[in-house]
N, C-alpha and C positions, 0 to 999 in steps of 0.2 A: 434294572435288576430283573433277571429270568425267574422262573417260578419252576415247579415240577408238579404237573398234574397225574395224578394216580385215577386210572378210570378203570370200573368194575361192573360187569352186569350180573345183576342178581335176577331171582324170581320174587313175587309179592312178599312170600312168606320170610324170606331171608332180608327183607329191606331194612326194618328196623333194626335188628342187629348188626348189619354191615354198616348203618348210618352212626350209629353208637360207637362200633369199633374204629371207624375214621377219625371221628370226634376225638377218642381216646387216644388216637397215637398224634394227635395235634395239627389237624387239617384247619388251614385258615379259612377255608369256605367249604361246602358240599352242596353240589348241585344235583337235582334229580329230573332226570328226562325219560320219556317214553323210550324204549328201546326197538320197538315195533313202528315207530312212527316213519312215515315214507319221508320227511325232511326234518332237517336238525332243528327246526324253530318249531314243529308242529308240536302241540303239548307239551312245550318248554316248562311250563310252571306246574309242580305237583303240589296240590294241595285239595286233599278228600275235604267233603262239607263234615260240619261238626257231627261227629258221633258215626261217620260213613267209613267204610272201607277203601283201599285204593282199589282203582279198577285196571291199571296196567297189568298186565300180565308180566311183562320184565320191562326191568327199571336200570338205567345207565345211571350209576353214581360216579360224578367227577370231583374229585377233591384235591385242592391246592394245597402245596407243601414247598417248604423252601427249595430252591435248586440243589442245596446240599443234602438233601436228606437222602438215606441210603435205599436204594429201590428194593435189594434184596432182603432187605430188614422189614421194608414197609409190604412186600408181598407175604413173606413168611409169615409176619402177624398178622394178615388179614388172613389168612388161609386157616390160621389156629384160632382167630376168633370166630369165624364164619364157618362153621361145620358144613360140609357138601359143597362148597365152593368150588367151581372150575377152575382151578389156575389158569387155564387158556381164557380166561375170561377179564385176566388182570393186564392191563395195559399201562405205560408211561409215555409222557412227550414233554418235552420242554415248552413253556409257554411264554412268550416275550412279554417284557412288562407294557410295550405298548399294545399288546395284544389283548389284554385283559381290562383291568379297572382303568389305564390311563386312556383308553381308546377313546372315551367318551370327551375328553378334552377337545380330541378333532372336529368334533360336530355340536358340542354344546355352547349355544350362543346365550345371551341375557334372555331370560323369561320372566314375564310379568304374572303373577297372580291376585288376582283382586283388583283392586282399586289402584292400590299404591305401592306393593310387594314385588321387588324385582332379584332373582336368584342370578349371579353374576361368576364366570370362572375367574378363580383369584388372581390370574396371570393376565387378565387383558383389562384395558381400560373401558369404565362402565361407559357407554352411549350417550349420545344427547338426550335419548327419548327415557333414560333412567333420571333424569333430572328432577328433582324435587320429589322423587321415590324414597322407598326406603329399601336400600341394596343390603345384600346377603351376598359376601363373598366366600365361594364355598369351592373346596377340596375335598373330594369323598375318601381320598387314601385307598384304604382297602375295604371300606365299609358302606352300605347301601343308602342311597338317600342323595340325590343331585336333583330334584325336580321335575325329573323328566319322567319318572313313571306315574301314571295315573294316582296311585295311591298316595304318594307323597305331593301330588298336585290337590287333591282334594283336602287335604290337611290343611296345605298352605292357606289355599282360598278361605278354609274356614277360619283359620287365626287372622287373616286380613280382613275379616268380617267381625268378629267379637271384641269386647272391651276386655283390654290386656291391661290397661293403664295400674301400674302399682302392685300387680298380681305376682303370686308365684305359679309355677306352672311344672308339672312334670311331664316329662318327655320319656314314655317307656317302651323302651327299644329303639335308642335315640340313634345308631347306626352313626352317619357323620356329623349328626348333632344338628341338621339344618333346621328341624321345626323348634328344637329350644332356642336356637340362636335368631331364629326370624321373631321368635315370639317377645324376646328380650329387645330387639331392635323395634318391634312394634308397641314397646312400652311397659312390657312385663318387668318387675322389680326384680325378680327372681327366677330360675330356671335349675331344674334338677333333670340331669339326664341318666337313665337306666339301661344298661345292657350287659349281657351274659358274655358280650365279646371283648377281651381287653384291646384289642385293634380299634373296635370303634369307639372305645372311649378316649384311645390315643388320637382318632381323627376328628371326635368332638372338640377335643381339648386342642388340637392345632387351630380348627377351624375358629373355636373362640378367639382365639388369641388373633386370627388375622380380621376379626371384627370388631374387636376392641371391647369383649364384654366378658374375657376369662375370670373377672372378679365378682360376677353375678351368675356362673353358672359352676353347679357344683355334680359329679360324676361318682355314680356308683355301680358296682354290680349287685344283682337282686338281691342276694343275702347279706349285703352291707348298707343297704339303703334303710336309714333311719324310720322309726315311727314316727309319722308325720300326716297332715293332710293339705291338700293344696287348693285353692280356687279354680284352677283349668288342671286336666288330664287329658294329652293325647297319648293314642297308642297306635302306631303304624306296624303291626306286625302280621299275624294270620290268626285266620277263624278260631282254629282249636286252640292256640293259647290264648286268645281273647276270651274263649267261654271257660276256660281255666281260672282265669284270672278275674271275673267278675266281680266274686265278693270282696278279693283283695282291693280292686279300683273303687268299689264302694267304699272301704276303708280311707284309701288315700285322696278320695276327692271331699272337700267339705260340702256341709249341708248347704245347698242353693249353688254349688259350684257346677262349672261347665264340663263336658266329656265328648272328646270325639274318638272314633275309633275307624281305622282302616286296614287295608292288607285283606280285604272280604270280597272274595267272589260272589258276584251275584248268581244269588240263589241259595247261599248261605245265610243271608241276612234275618231271615224269618227266627232262626235257632237262637240267635244272638238277642234278638229284640223279646225274645220271650225270656233268656236267660236276664239280661240287663233291667227289663222290666219290673223287678223284685224293688230294685233301689233307686232308679232313675224314673224321670218322665220327661214330659217334653220332647217325645222321642221325634227326631226328623232324618229321613234317609237321603242323600245325595249318590246317583249314578255315574260313572264316565267310565264308558267304553264297557269293560267286562267287571268293573269294580265298583264296590260300595264304600261309602261312607257312612256312619251312623253317629249322629250327635244329641245330645240329652242335657239333662240338668237333675242333678243329686236331690232326691226328696231330703226336704227336711225333716219329714216325721218319721223317716224309718232308717 
């Protein structure tokens, strides 16, 4: 199935308005890049530090829509919603399915995390090396989370190392559902996946079925999440939202419960440590490449 990619170049002052406009128009995903980078991969991740302002002067926003979307209508709407946008900076191209999220299948092989956890593409036979391990079969669909990214790997290794037997886990920003499903297969009794993207919830639901844990996984958008507190909470999102959600995560984590946060660029962790230190203790930091995982325990007396 092909997709339609809308690409626009904006300056820093227009970025938030343009991103919100694309989301309102129904973009399935939005990617931000430095328009002045020398190569397409340079500065490919756009996430300023907590409380910081963007450093890019010119930004490329690439939004994915259904192939049948009205190009003229989208262009007109963007020009109306983003005052001062130069119409010459709006472009479209078709993206073949294999050029986007499906491309990972060509290079994704079974990977081990920790002592016993394996992530395998759902369409291949698990190799002999996986024998005796805990296997999660995965198809990310249109959602983030294959295990190949350092942030996901950090969370999977943490899950493999903690005691999950009989516990309830919240996977906040569940994406493909890989963390929630891995927790269930590692012994958790119940998992709750939360994501503001309906496509992510669909991918999580499908992957839960592939792994035989559908009856143990509940899925919600944030506004529909019931009032509850779990023994374990994991969130692999971004530093800004993690800072905003600190008090909420404290409410969602039982006293003495375990917390793991990732999606944090190296250098952003200190502000988050101070933010979460109000409710959490026994804080540890792990680093992989340029990414950080923070793990902690919910204080009983706060």
